[in-house]
C-alpha positions as CSV (number, residue, x, y, z in Angstrom):
1,M,7.7,87.8,15.5
2,L,4.5,88.6,17.6
3,N,3.3,85.2,16.3
4,I,6.4,83.2,16.9
5,L,6.0,84.3,20.0
6,H,1.7,83.9,20.6
7,T,2.7,80.6,19.4
8,M,5.2,79.8,21.9
9,R,3.1,81.3,24.5
10,I,0.0,78.2,23.3
11,R,2.9,75.8,23.6
12,V,3.4,76.3,27.5
13,L,0.0,77.0,27.9
14,V,-1.0,73.7,26.3
15,A,1.8,72.0,28.2
16,M,0.9,72.7,31.4
17,V,-2.3,72.3,30.8
18,A,-1.4,68.6,30.2
19,L,1.2,68.1,32.7
20,L,-2.1,69.2,35.5
21,L,-4.1,67.1,33.9
22,G,-1.5,63.8,33.8
23,G,-0.7,65.1,37.8
24,L,-4.4,64.7,38.2
25,I,-5.1,62.1,36.4
26,A,-2.4,59.5,36.3
27,P,-2.9,56.4,38.8
28,Q,-1.0,57.1,42.1
29,P,1.5,54.7,43.5
30,A,0.1,51.7,46.0
31,S,1.3,52.5,49.7
32,A,4.0,51.0,50.4
33,A,3.3,47.2,52.4
34,T,4.3,46.7,55.7
35,T,7.4,45.4,55.9
36,L,7.5,42.3,59.4
37,I,9.6,40.1,61.2
38,Y,8.2,36.7,62.2
39,A,10.2,35.0,64.9
40,T,9.4,31.0,65.3
41,F,10.6,28.2,65.9
42,K,9.5,25.1,63.2
43,G,8.2,21.6,65.3
44,D,8.6,19.5,67.7
45,G,12.0,17.6,66.7
46,A,15.5,19.0,68.1
47,A,16.4,20.9,64.8
48,D,13.7,22.5,65.0
49,Q,13.0,24.3,68.7
50,E,15.7,26.9,67.9
51,L,14.8,30.4,67.0
52,W,14.3,31.0,62.8
53,I,13.4,35.0,61.6
54,Y,11.6,35.4,58.9
55,Q,11.0,38.4,56.9
56,S,7.7,39.9,54.8
57,T,7.4,42.6,52.7
58,D,3.4,42.2,50.9
59,G,2.1,43.2,54.9
60,G,2.4,39.6,56.3
61,L,0.9,37.4,53.8
62,N,4.1,35.7,52.3
63,Y,7.4,35.4,54.4
64,S,10.5,33.6,53.7
65,V,13.7,33.0,56.0
66,L,15.9,35.4,56.9
67,Y,17.7,34.3,59.4
68,D,18.0,30.7,61.3
69,T,19.7,31.6,64.2
70,N,20.5,28.5,66.1
71,F,19.4,30.2,69.4
72,R,18.3,27.7,72.1
73,G,18.6,29.2,74.8
74,P,20.0,27.5,78.2
75,T,18.1,24.6,78.0
76,G,18.8,23.5,74.4
77,V,14.9,23.9,74.2
78,L,13.5,27.0,72.5
79,R,9.7,27.6,71.4
80,D,7.2,30.2,71.7
81,P,9.1,32.7,70.9
82,S,7.7,36.8,71.5
83,I,9.5,39.2,70.1
84,I,9.3,43.1,70.7
85,K,12.3,45.8,69.8
86,R,13.6,49.0,72.3
87,G,15.4,51.2,70.8
88,S,17.4,49.2,68.7
89,T,17.7,46.3,70.5
90,Y,15.1,42.9,69.7
91,Y,13.7,41.4,72.8
92,I,12.6,37.9,72.9
93,A,10.9,35.4,75.9
94,Y,10.2,32.0,74.7
95,T,8.9,29.0,76.1
96,V,12.6,26.3,77.5
97,Q,11.5,22.8,77.5
98,S,9.1,20.5,75.1
99,W,5.3,20.4,75.8
100,T,5.8,17.1,77.0
101,T,9.0,17.6,79.4
102,N,8.2,19.7,83.0
103,S,9.1,23.7,83.3
104,T,9.1,25.7,86.1
105,Y,10.5,29.4,84.3
106,F,10.6,31.2,81.0
107,A,13.6,33.2,79.5
108,V,14.3,36.5,78.0
109,A,17.4,37.1,75.4
110,R,18.3,39.8,73.0
111,S,20.3,40.9,69.5
112,T,20.6,44.0,68.0
113,N,21.1,42.6,64.5
114,L,18.3,39.4,65.2
115,L,20.9,37.0,64.1
116,N,23.0,36.9,66.7
117,W,21.5,36.1,70.6
118,T,22.7,36.7,74.1
119,D,20.7,35.3,77.1
120,V,19.3,38.3,79.8
121,T,17.7,35.9,82.4
122,T,15.5,33.4,83.4
123,I,11.9,34.1,85.0
124,P,10.4,31.9,87.9
125,S,6.5,30.9,86.8
126,G,6.8,31.9,91.3
127,I,3.3,29.5,91.2
128,S,3.8,26.4,94.0
129,S,3.7,23.5,92.0
130,T,4.4,24.3,88.7
131,A,4.0,21.9,85.9
132,Y,4.4,24.0,82.7
133,T,5.1,27.6,82.2
134,W,4.7,28.1,78.6
135,A,4.0,31.1,75.8
136,P,5.4,34.4,77.3
137,E,4.0,36.9,75.7
138,F,5.2,40.8,75.7
139,Y,2.5,43.6,76.3
140,V,4.3,47.0,76.3
141,E,1.8,49.7,77.7
142,G,3.2,53.4,77.9
143,S,7.1,53.0,79.3
144,T,5.6,49.4,81.5
145,T,7.0,46.7,79.9
146,Y,5.0,42.8,80.8
147,L,4.9,39.4,80.0
148,I,2.0,37.4,80.0
149,T,2.9,33.8,80.8
150,N,0.8,30.7,81.3
151,V,1.1,28.3,84.0
152,S,0.1,24.8,84.6
153,Q,0.1,22.9,88.4
154,T,0.3,19.5,89.4
155,T,-2.3,19.6,91.4
156,C,-4.2,20.2,87.7
157,S,-1.2,19.1,84.8
158,A,-4.1,20.4,82.3
159,C,-5.4,23.5,84.2
160,F,-3.3,26.4,82.4
161,R,-4.3,30.2,83.7
162,P,-2.3,32.6,81.8
163,Y,-0.1,35.6,84.5
164,V,0.9,38.6,83.8
165,Y,4.9,39.8,85.2
166,T,6.1,43.0,85.4
167,A,9.1,44.4,84.2
168,Q,11.6,46.4,86.9
169,N,13.7,48.0,85.2
170,T,14.6,48.8,81.3
171,D,16.8,46.5,80.3
172,L,14.0,43.4,81.5
173,T,16.3,41.3,83.7
174,S,14.9,42.2,86.6
175,W,10.8,41.3,87.3
176,S,7.8,40.9,89.3
177,G,4.8,39.1,89.6
178,P,3.2,36.7,89.5
179,Q,-0.3,38.6,89.1
180,Q,-3.3,36.4,87.9
181,M,-5.9,37.6,85.4
182,W,-8.9,37.2,87.4
183,G,-11.7,36.3,85.2
184,L,-10.4,34.5,82.5
185,G,-11.0,31.2,83.7
186,T,-8.8,27.7,83.8
187,N,-7.9,26.3,81.3
188,H,-6.6,28.9,79.1
189,I,-3.3,29.5,77.3
190,D,-1.7,31.2,74.9
191,A,-3.1,34.3,76.2
192,Y,-2.0,37.9,74.2
193,V,-3.2,40.8,74.8
194,V,-3.2,44.2,72.6
195,K,-5.0,47.3,74.2
196,S,-7.0,49.7,71.6
197,G,-8.9,53.1,73.0
198,S,-9.8,52.0,76.5
199,T,-10.1,48.7,75.7
200,W,-8.2,45.8,76.6
201,H,-8.3,43.0,74.5
202,S,-6.9,39.2,74.9
203,F,-7.4,36.3,72.2
204,V,-6.9,33.0,73.8
205,K,-7.2,28.9,73.4
206,N,-9.5,27.3,75.4
207,E,-7.6,24.1,75.8
208,T,-10.7,22.1,75.9
209,T,-13.0,22.9,73.5
210,K,-9.7,24.1,70.9
211,Y,-10.8,27.5,70.1
212,I,-9.2,31.0,70.1
213,E,-12.2,33.0,72.6
214,H,-11.6,36.8,72.2
215,W,-12.1,38.5,75.9
216,T,-11.7,42.0,76.7
217,S,-11.5,43.7,79.9
218,T,-11.7,48.0,80.4
219,D,-11.2,47.7,84.2
220,R,-7.7,46.7,84.6
221,L,-5.1,44.5,82.4
222,T,-5.4,42.5,85.3
223,G,-8.8,41.9,86.1
224,G,-12.8,42.2,84.9
225,W,-12.7,40.1,81.8
226,I,-15.5,38.7,79.7
227,N,-15.7,36.7,77.5
228,R,-17.0,37.8,73.7
229,G,-17.2,34.0,72.5
230,N,-15.6,31.8,69.9
231,L,-13.5,32.9,67.1
232,W,-13.6,30.9,63.5
233,A,-13.1,27.1,64.0
234,S,-11.5,24.6,66.3
235,G,-7.9,23.3,66.4
236,Y,-6.4,26.1,66.5
237,E,-3.5,28.3,69.3
238,G,-0.5,30.4,69.3
239,P,-2.8,33.8,68.4
240,S,-0.8,36.8,68.3
241,L,-1.8,40.4,66.6
242,V,0.5,42.9,64.8
243,R,-0.5,46.6,63.5
244,L,-0.2,47.1,59.9
245,D,0.2,50.7,58.2
246,D,-3.0,51.2,57.2
247,G,-4.6,50.5,60.6
248,R,-5.6,47.5,61.0
249,W,-5.1,43.7,63.1
250,R,-3.7,41.1,61.4
251,I,-3.4,38.3,63.4
252,Y,-2.2,35.1,63.2
253,V,-2.9,31.3,64.6
254,D,-1.3,28.2,64.7
255,K,-3.3,25.2,63.0
256,Y,-1.1,23.3,65.0
257,T,-2.6,19.8,63.6
258,N,-1.6,19.6,59.9
259,G,-1.8,23.8,58.5
260,G,0.6,25.8,59.6
261,L,0.1,29.8,60.6
262,W,-3.2,31.3,58.8
263,T,-4.4,34.8,59.4
264,A,-7.4,37.8,59.2
265,T,-7.7,40.7,59.8
266,S,-9.9,43.5,61.4
267,S,-9.9,47.3,61.7
268,D,-11.8,46.9,65.4
269,L,-10.5,43.8,67.2
270,N,-13.9,42.4,67.1
271,T,-14.9,41.6,64.2
272,W,-12.6,39.3,61.9
273,T,-12.5,37.8,58.7
274,G,-12.0,34.6,58.0
275,L,-8.8,33.1,58.8
276,S,-6.5,32.4,55.1
277,A,-3.1,29.9,54.8
278,V,0.4,32.1,55.8
279,G,3.2,31.1,53.2
280,C,5.3,31.2,55.5
281,S,7.4,27.2,55.6
282,G,7.7,25.3,58.3
283,C,6.3,28.3,60.8
284,R,4.6,27.4,64.3
285,H,3.5,29.8,67.1
286,G,5.4,33.4,67.8
287,T,4.7,36.7,66.7
288,A,5.9,39.4,64.4
289,I,6.3,43.7,64.6
290,P,7.0,46.1,61.9
291,R,10.8,45.5,61.0
């Protein structure tokens, strides 16, 4: 009887040791990749200037169509959508005319399911002699929501400047502005802003050189901007950023000539990997957020 008990104790001890060692040396499951949605339009054709929602389950390297919403806003044209989520509601801000048609305002719409969208408001540029009002981009800091929009005047049709508009209520129907982003000079479009620590970072296209430039400010959102240099090669536009689950930043840029959507990553917003193509068929200038 004692021998049987001794044998049983040994077997239990061996099993416990094996289980412990197995837990120590067994490969641990990889962290789940960030699931993202990407809001975009697809081109200059009438059927392409509407809102498309894509989804990625591999951290934003490859996307598939989630919805062709058929949403085109008040003018029948929707381009350059920027998307955020507040509570259970998604909002987009977008350009309301093609790049060949004058536009003096931009628009905001909302949805609770990413498929059915309702106009919230249109926001006039508020700048005299406006020729074009392009690519509004959301920027949220604390409880305040901003839109950074690029405006060109008829007195200088290629001289875009970024301006800041500030939401006056939580449902984003009322806005103040514009306030110019002082230091960020003439002929810059597609300004996209994020903040890390006490530093604001803006990624913006120089419309003369066609480079994406990196600017920073430690003063305020609307001033003190300093040019930190060019990124990658010329020929890209529409930069937008998203923070991944692992803390890295992913940037998207639109190779508008013939190259589709491209991406790079950074841990500090200052040093970036090289660009690589994104699997996102038809995607153009847009923005991504975690699902």
